[in-house]
C-alpha positions in Angstrom: 14.6 -27.0 -1.1 12.5 -24.2 -2.1 10.4 -26.3 -4.3 9.5 -28.8 -1.3 8.0 -25.9 0.6 6.0 -24.2 -2.3 3.1 -25.8 -1.1 3.1 -24.6 2.4 1.0 -21.9 3.8 2.6 -18.6 4.4 0.1 -16.5 6.4 2.7 -14.5 8.5 5.1 -11.8 7.4 5.8 -8.1 7.5 4.9 -4.9 5.8 7.4 -2.8 4.1 7.1 1.0 3.1 9.4 3.2 1.2 9.2 6.2 -0.8 11.1 8.8 -2.8 10.4 12.4 -3.8 7.8 11.1 -6.4 6.2 7.8 -5.3 5.4 5.7 -2.3 5.5 2.1 -2.4 4.1 -0.7 0.1 4.6 -4.5 0.0 3.6 -7.5 2.0 6.1 -10.5 2.3 4.8 -13.6 3.9 6.4 -16.2 5.8 5.5 -19.3 7.7 5.9 -18.2 11.1 6.5 -14.8 12.7 10.0 -15.7 14.0 11.3 -15.1 10.7 10.3 -11.3 10.3 13.4 -10.8 12.7 15.7 -12.4 10.8 18.4 -10.0 9.3 18.6 -11.5 5.8 14.8 -11.3 5.4 14.7 -7.8 6.6 17.5 -6.7 4.5 16.4 -8.4 1.3 12.7 -7.4 1.6 13.6 -4.0 2.0 15.5 -4.3 -1.5 12.3 -5.8 -2.9 10.4 -3.0 -1.9 12.9 -0.3 -3.1 13.2 -2.4 -6.4 9.5 -1.9 -7.1 9.4 1.5 -6.0 12.1 2.4 -8.7 10.3 0.5 -11.4 7.4 1.7 -13.5 5.5 -1.9 -13.1 2.0 -1.7 -12.9 0.0 -2.0 -9.5 -0.8 -5.6 -8.7 1.0 -7.5 -11.4 2.9 -9.8 -9.3 4.5 -11.8 -12.1 6.0 -8.3 -13.3 7.2 -7.7 -9.9 9.0 -11.0 -9.6 10.7 -10.7 -13.0 12.3 -7.3 -11.5 16.1 -7.4 -11.0 18.2 -6.1 -8.1 21.6 -6.9 -7.5 21.8 -8.7 -10.9 18.9 -11.2 -9.6 15.3 -11.3 -10.4 13.1 -10.7 -7.2 11.8 -14.3 -7.6 15.1 -16.0 -7.2 15.9 -14.0 -4.2 12.7 -15.1 -2.8 13.7 -18.7 -3.7 17.2 -18.3 -2.0 15.6 -16.8 1.1 13.4 -19.8 1.4 16.1 -22.2 0.9 18.5 -20.6 3.4 15.9 -19.6 6.2 14.0 -22.7 5.8 10.5 -21.2 5.4 8.4 -20.4 2.2 8.7 -16.8 1.8 6.8 -15.1 -0.7 5.8 -11.6 -2.2 1.7 -11.4 -1.7 1.1 -7.9 -2.9 2.2 -4.5 -3.5 1.0 -0.8 -4.3 2.4 2.4 -5.5 1.0 5.8 -5.3 2.3 8.7 -7.1 2.4 12.3 -5.8 1.2 13.8 -2.2 0.7 10.7 0.1 0.5 10.0 3.8 2.0 6.5 5.0 2.1 4.8 8.1 3.4 1.4 9.4 2.3 0.2 12.7 5.1 -0.6 15.1 4.4 -4.5 14.9 5.1 -4.2 10.8 1.8 -6.0 10.5 -0.4 -3.2 9.4 0.5 -0.7 6.4 -1.4 2.2 4.9 -1.1 4.7 2.0 -3.5 7.4 1.5 -3.2 10.0 -1.4 -4.5 13.5 -1.6 -4.5 16.9 -3.1 -4.0 20.2 -1.2 -3.6 18.7 2.2 -0.8 19.0 4.7 1.7 16.0 4.6 1.7 15.8 8.4 -2.3 15.4 8.3 -2.2 12.7 5.7 0.3 10.9 7.8 -2.2 11.4 10.8 -5.1 10.1 8.9 -3.0 7.0 7.6 -2.6 6.1 11.1 -6.4 6.6 11.9 -7.0 4.1 9.1 -4.5 1.6 10.5 -6.4 1.9 13.8 -10.0 2.2 12.4 -9.9 0.1 9.4 -12.7 1.8 7.3 -14.0 0.0 4.5 -14.8 3.3 2.1 -13.2 6.5 1.6 -16.6 8.5 1.3 -20.3 7.5 1.6 -20.8 7.7 -2.1 -18.8 4.4 -2.3 -21.3 2.6 -0.7 -23.3 0.4 -3.3 -26.8 -0.2 -3.5 -26.3 -3.8 -3.3 -24.5 -3.2 0.1 -27.5 -1.0 1.4 -29.8 -3.6 0.4 -28.0 -6.5 2.2 -27.6 -4.4 5.7 -31.2 -3.3 5.4 -32.3 -7.1 5.3 -29.9 -7.6 8.2 -31.3 -4.8 10.2 -34.8 -5.7 9.9 -34.0 -9.2 11.1 -32.2 -7.9 14.0 -34.8 -5.3 15.0 -37.7 -7.6 14.6 -39.2 -7.4 17.9 -38.7 -3.5 18.3 -40.7 -3.0 15.1 -43.4 -5.3 15.9 -46.5 -3.4 16.2 -45.2 0.0 14.8 -47.0 2.0 12.1 -45.0 1.3 8.7 -43.6 4.9 8.5 -42.1 4.5 12.0 -40.3 1.2 11.0 -38.8 2.6 7.8 -37.5 5.6 9.8 -35.8 3.2 12.6 -34.5 0.9 10.0 -33.1 3.6 7.7 -31.5 5.3 10.8 -29.9 2.1 12.0 -28.7 1.2 8.6 -27.2 4.8 8.1 -25.4 4.5 11.5 -23.8 1.1 10.7 -22.6 2.0 7.1 -21.4 5.7 8.2 -19.0 3.8 10.8 -17.1 2.2 7.7 -16.6 5.3 6.0 -13.4 7.0 6.5 -14.7 10.8 6.1 -17.4 10.3 8.7 -15.3 8.5 11.4 -14.3 10.2 14.5 -10.6 11.4 14.3 -8.6 9.0 16.8 -6.3 11.8 17.7 -9.0 14.3 18.6 -12.5 13.1 19.4 -13.8 16.6 18.7 -13.5 16.1 14.9 -14.3 14.0 12.2 -12.0 13.0 9.4 -13.6 15.2 6.9 -12.9 18.3 9.2 -9.2 17.7 8.7 -9.6 18.1 5.0 -9.9 22.2 4.7 -10.1 22.9 0.9 -8.3 19.7 0.1 -9.6 16.2 -0.9 -8.6 12.8 -0.5 -7.9 10.6 -3.4 -7.8 7.0 -2.3 -6.3 4.7 0.3 -4.8 1.2 0.8 -4.6 -0.9 4.0 -2.6 -4.0 4.0 -2.8 -6.4 7.2 -0.5 -9.3 7.1 -2.1 -12.6 6.4 -5.7 -11.0 6.0 -7.9 -13.4 3.6 -5.1 -16.2 4.0 -6.6 -19.3 5.6 -4.2 -20.4 8.0 -3.1 -24.2 8.9 -4.8 -25.3 12.3 -2.4 -26.9 14.4 -3.3 -29.5 17.0 -0.2 -30.3 18.9 -2.1 -32.5 21.4 -3.1 -34.6 18.6 0.3 -34.7 16.9 2.0 -35.8 20.1 -0.5 -38.5 20.7 
């Protein structure tokens, strides 16, 4: 049964977040429809999978290594296969990430967005608030130094096209200032530390750091990047 469903597109699903006193782990389990995420078997087994990865020493991102992990005497791969056969939809482990040390974690109430951020010398409650902010604002970069020259060049070209009418007839130095200002504004909107804090608009995220620092963050959203099958029920009925 599971083999017959292996070629199907699974772009729905849930995020699962688990932690112990040393580590925090986040996984994405995909299904074909969003109805399955309420299934008790799916929720129970997915949480077990997350905890199995949490309590292991496997390398981040190595799905094959994760699938070979065992709990209750069975591999994660065989558990997923069994769920696929019982529930009747393709169910798969898409990705996972684990962070050691001090972290803040947040999972949105719809279980479709999850975030882990790690830091040094920051209150854990502040880290969790920042994780919630990341879930809402979806920053692309942690700090502005992460923005590559390639991205700056690409954005500059787009801005020149967008502002062509505004720039027309202005001195070159004025044009450059306008372009630079627009590019900086656009790029900084995607930098976590430069964003306005969603819970307090009088502060930027960098104002929450104090003497501490952020190390890195990961944000998962269910199905992002997966091309979904387009259903046309009218054509199907016809």
